[in-house]
N, C-alpha and C positions, 0 to 999 in steps of 0.2 A: 504493500500500500504505500502510496506517495502523497505526503503531506506538505510539499512544497507549493509555495505561493510567491507571487511576486513581492519583493521587498522593497519598501519604499526608500528614498535617499535618507530620510530621517533615521530609520531603522539601521540602514547601513552604516552611517555615521556613529551610531551608538552601539554598532555591531550586535544587534538584536535579530533573532530569528522569529519565526511564526508560532512559537509555542508559548512563551512567556510574554505577558503584556505589562506594560508600565502600571497599569492602576491596581495591580495585585501586589501584595506584600506578604512576607511571612509573620507568623505569629505563633506562639505555644498553644497547643491543644488544651484546653482547660479541665475537660473531664471525658468520660467514656461516652457520653452521650454525643459531645461534639465529634469525638474520633469516629463513632458510627456514622454520623450525618456526612462526614467528608469521604470516608469509605464508600457510602452509598453514591454520593456524587461523582467519585472517580469511576466506579462500576457502571453507572447508567449513562454517563457522559459520551461515550462512543456510539451508543444506541441512539441517544437524543439527536446526534449529528449525523445519523445515518451511515455511520462507517461499519456497522454490523447490525444484525437483527436481534441478538442477545448479548448480554454481558459475558457469557460463556464462550462466545465466539471470538472475542477480542483477545489478541495474545498477551 
């Protein structure tokens, strides 16, 4: 699967690719409930964006 897209001049100047976006930042996971929510998000995201039909289909 190819996730390559056109990279803007701004992204090239900052050496950014198409995976991480500037508006996101890291923070410490506060509890198990928040951890579970992030895991659910990670698993369903490829399905949501049409990259596969089921989370188990995603490598």
